[in-house]
Structure formats: C-alpha cells, structure tokens
C-alpha positions in Angstrom: 201.1 13.9 -19.4 198.7 15.7 -21.7 198.6 14.5 -25.3 200.3 17.3 -27.3 198.7 15.9 -30.5 195.3 17.0 -29.2 193.7 20.2 -28.2 193.2 22.1 -31.5 190.0 23.8 -32.4 190.0 21.7 -35.6 189.4 18.1 -34.5 190.5 16.7 -37.8 193.9 18.3 -37.2 194.2 16.4 -33.9 193.4 13.2 -35.7 195.9 13.7 -38.4 198.7 14.5 -35.9 197.8 11.4 -33.8 197.6 9.2 -36.9 201.1 10.2 -38.0 202.5 9.5 -34.5 200.7 6.2 -34.4 202.3 5.3 -37.8 205.7 6.0 -36.4 205.1 4.0 -33.3 203.8 1.1 -35.3 206.9 1.2 -37.4 209.0 1.3 -34.2 207.2 -1.9 -32.9 208.0 -3.7 -36.2 211.7 -2.6 -35.9 211.8 -3.9 -32.3 210.5 -7.2 -33.6 213.1 -7.3 -36.3 215.9 -6.6 -33.9 214.7 -9.3 -31.5 214.3 -11.8 -34.3 217.7 -11.1 -35.8 219.5 -11.4 -32.5 217.6 -14.6 -31.8 218.4 -16.0 -35.3 222.1 -15.4 -34.6 222.3 -16.7 -31.1 220.1 -19.7 -31.7 221.2 -20.5 -35.2 217.7 -20.3 -36.6 218.3 -19.8 -40.3 214.6 -19.6 -41.2 214.1 -16.8 -38.8 217.1 -14.9 -40.2 215.6 -15.2 -43.7 212.3 -13.9 -42.4 214.1 -10.8 -41.0 215.7 -10.2 -44.4 212.4 -10.6 -46.2 210.5 -8.3 -43.8 213.0 -5.4 -44.1 211.1 -4.3 -47.2 208.0 -3.8 -45.0 209.9 -1.4 -42.7 211.0 0.5 -45.8 207.3 0.7 -47.0 206.3 2.0 -43.6 209.0 4.7 -43.8 207.6 5.8 -47.1 204.1 5.9 -45.8 205.0 8.1 -42.9 207.0 10.4 -45.1 204.0 10.9 -47.3 201.7 11.4 -44.3 204.0 14.1 -42.9 204.3 15.8 -46.3 200.5 15.9 -46.6 200.1 17.2 -43.1 202.6 20.0 -43.6 200.9 21.0 -46.9 197.4 21.1 -45.4 198.0 22.4 -41.9 201.3 24.4 -42.0 202.0 23.5 -38.4 203.8 26.0 -36.2 205.4 26.1 -32.7 205.2 22.8 -30.8 203.2 21.1 -33.6 206.0 21.8 -36.1 208.5 20.5 -33.6 206.5 17.3 -33.2 206.2 16.8 -37.0 209.9 17.4 -37.5 210.8 15.0 -34.7 208.5 12.3 -36.1 210.1 12.7 -39.5 213.6 12.3 -37.9 212.6 9.4 -35.8 211.2 7.6 -38.8 214.7 7.8 -40.4 216.3 6.6 -37.2 214.0 3.6 -37.1 214.6 2.7 -40.7 218.4 2.8 -40.0 217.8 0.5 -37.0 215.8 -1.8 -39.2 218.7 -1.9 -41.7 221.0 -3.0 -38.8 218.6 -5.8 -37.8 218.9 -7.1 -41.4 222.7 -6.9 -41.2 222.6 -9.1 -38.0 220.4 -11.6 -39.9 223.0 -11.7 -42.7 225.7 -12.4 -40.1 223.7 -15.4 -38.9 223.2 -16.6 -42.5 226.9 -16.3 -43.3 228.0 -18.2 -40.2 225.6 -21.0 -40.9 226.7 -21.1 -44.5 230.4 -21.2 -43.5 230.0 -23.7 -40.7 227.1 -26.2 -40.7 227.2 -26.6 -36.9 226.7 -22.9 -36.6 228.4 -20.4 -34.3 230.5 -21.6 -31.4 228.3 -20.7 -28.4 231.1 -19.0 -26.4 231.4 -16.3 -29.2 227.7 -15.3 -28.7 227.7 -14.4 -25.1 228.2 -10.7 -25.8 225.6 -10.7 -28.6 222.9 -11.7 -26.0 224.1 -9.0 -23.6 224.3 -6.2 -26.1 220.9 -7.3 -27.6 219.3 -6.9 -24.2 220.7 -3.4 -23.8 219.9 -2.2 -27.3 216.4 -3.6 -27.2 215.6 -1.9 -23.9 216.9 1.4 -25.2 214.7 1.1 -28.2 211.7 0.3 -26.1 212.4 3.2 -23.8 212.8 5.6 -26.7 209.5 4.5 -28.2 207.7 4.9 -24.9 209.2 8.4 -24.5 208.1 9.3 -28.0 204.6 8.0 -27.4 204.0 10.4 -24.5 206.7 13.0 -25.1 208.1 11.9 -21.8 211.4 13.7 -20.9 212.1 11.4 -17.9 212.1 8.3 -20.1 214.2 10.1 -22.7 216.7 10.8 -19.9 216.6 7.1 -19.0 217.8 6.3 -22.5 220.8 8.7 -22.0 221.5 7.1 -18.6 221.7 3.6 -19.9 223.3 4.1 -23.3 226.8 4.1 -21.8 226.4 0.4 -21.2 226.5 -0.2 -24.9 230.0 1.0 -25.5 231.3 -0.6 -22.3 229.8 -4.0 -23.3 231.2 -3.6 -26.8 234.7 -2.9 -25.6 234.6 -5.9 -23.3 233.3 -8.1 -26.1 236.2 -7.0 -28.4 238.8 -7.9 -25.8 237.1 -11.3 -25.2 236.6 -12.2 -28.8 240.2 -11.5 -29.7 241.3 -14.1 -27.2 239.2 -16.7 -29.2 241.1 -15.8 -32.4 244.5 -16.1 -30.6 243.5 -19.5 -29.3 242.0 -20.8 -32.6 242.7 -18.9 -35.8 239.9 -21.0 -37.5 237.4 -18.9 -35.6 238.5 -15.7 -37.3 235.7 -15.6 -39.9 233.0 -16.3 -37.3 234.4 -13.7 -34.9 234.4 -11.1 -37.7 230.7 -11.7 -38.3 230.0 -11.5 -34.6 231.8 -8.2 -34.4 229.7 -6.9 -37.2 226.6 -8.0 -35.3 227.8 -6.3 -32.1 228.5 -3.1 -33.9 225.0 -3.2 -35.5 223.5 -3.5 -32.0 225.5 -0.6 -30.7 224.2 1.5 -33.7 220.6 0.4 -32.9 221.2 1.7 -29.4 222.6 5.0 -30.8 219.4 5.4 -32.9 217.3 5.0 -29.7 219.4 7.8 -28.2 218.8 10.0 -31.3 215.1 9.4 -30.8 215.3 10.5 -27.2 217.0 13.7 -28.3 214.0 14.4 -30.5 211.6 13.9 -27.6 213.4 16.6 -25.6 213.4 18.8 -28.7 209.6 18.6 -28.8 209.1 19.0 -25.1 211.6 21.7 -24.4 212.1 23.4 -27.8 215.9 22.9 -27.5 218.1 21.0 -29.9 220.3 18.8 -27.6 221.9 16.6 -30.3 225.5 17.6 -29.5 225.1 18.4 -25.8 227.0 16.5 -23.1 224.6 13.8 -21.9 225.7 13.9 -18.3 225.2 17.6 -18.0 221.9 17.3 -19.8 220.7 14.6 -17.5 221.6 16.7 -14.4 220.0 19.9 -15.8 216.8 18.4 -17.0 216.4 16.1 -14.0 216.7 19.1 -11.7 214.2 21.1 -13.8 211.8 18.2 -13.7 212.1 17.9 -9.9 211.6 21.6 -9.4 208.5 21.6 -11.5 206.9 18.6 -9.7 204.3 19.2 -7.0 206.2 19.9 -3.8 209.5 19.8 -5.7 210.4 23.5 -5.4 211.9 25.4 -2.5 209.5 26.4 0.3 
C-alpha cells in the first residue's frame, strides 16, 4: 500500500507527517510493552515488574504530550486538507486511545500490587486463567490496530473488528467462573474483585484497539464508522476490497 504520508511537492511536509505517525507508533509499542508487563506481573506475581509498569506510565504521558505538540505545530505550519487532515485527526485520536490503554495497564499493575499486599503467597492460580486468555486477545488486537495504522490497512482494521467479539465472550465466561470461586471460598472475594478489575481493564484495552481501527478506516475511506454495526461494516468493506482487487470484479 502506498505511503499516504508521502508524495507532496514539499518534501519537508512528507517528513513532518511521517515523523508524527512514527511518534504515535512508538507510543503504541510502549503501551503494548506496558500491557504485556502488567499482565505478566499479575499472572506471575512479579511485584518488581508491577512497580515498573506504574513508574513507566509517566513516560507514556510524556509521549502523548509530545505528539500533541507535534500535531499542533504541523497544523499551524501546513494547514492540512483532505486525506492529510484526516490522517492528522486520526493520529491525534489514536494518541488519546493509546494513553487510555496505558492507564489501564497501570490499573492492572495496581491490581497485582494489591493482591500481593493482601496475600503474601499471591493470587490463587485458578483465578488467573482468564487473565491470561483475555491478555492474549487484547494484546493481539492492539498489535493489529498498530499494524493497520502504520500502513492505513483497511483489511487489518477489519481483522480487529472480527476478533473483538472474543473479548466480551471471554469476559462473560470469566465472570461466571470467578463467581463460583467466591461461593466456594468467601475469603477469595477481595482477590476476585481485583481480578475482575484487571479483566475489565483488558476489555477496555481491546476496545481502544477497535477505536484505532475505526480511525484507520476514516483515513482510508473518508467515512466516520464509529457508531456503525461492525458486522455490516465488515461485510461491506470486505466486498469493496474484493471487488477492487486485481481479478476481483465481475467479468
């Protein structure tokens, strides 16, 4: 796919657009690291790692501020229009989504710290099964969203929509499972509450990946799809992509 941040007669403009996008993607990679570290700290009981996640959250905040400043300067100097303006707007929104995902990673780390503080032996392993499963789904969605943003790839954005339903299904299953632990042993209530907070944070992280995918489609198609039915959207855009591919149209 051609790089939509390139192709202007002013080469410096290309560089500025690419630099802003690269800043957002770098922030995204840091957030992915934070999410993975936080989930690992909770499931493995690694308190030092949980504290690192909390300490590093300020770096994510600084990256957000740097991107905001870069976008403001770009708009002031270049006054982007058409697809360039859509790209700049999408990058600004994605920065906010990534910051929110980073906040959720910090919340997961705090859950790990509270559990360890409450119970020296750490979490009961059977309560963490769904954390691992939801973490795998949320992390993959975030990776897919960042890859889609890097190339303004509609197909990858649609993959995010296709897979996001797994989040709520897994969360619902986790809630039913965790409640049985509380019925069996009321002493696990505090631990289960923290695990539920962590699971809800992972669902929100996946939701932010979906929000980013919506912005990719906004850039590529010029259409705001934030409140559109995802199943219909997948069917419509998949058909359009197939028809526009070489040999994909009717003979």
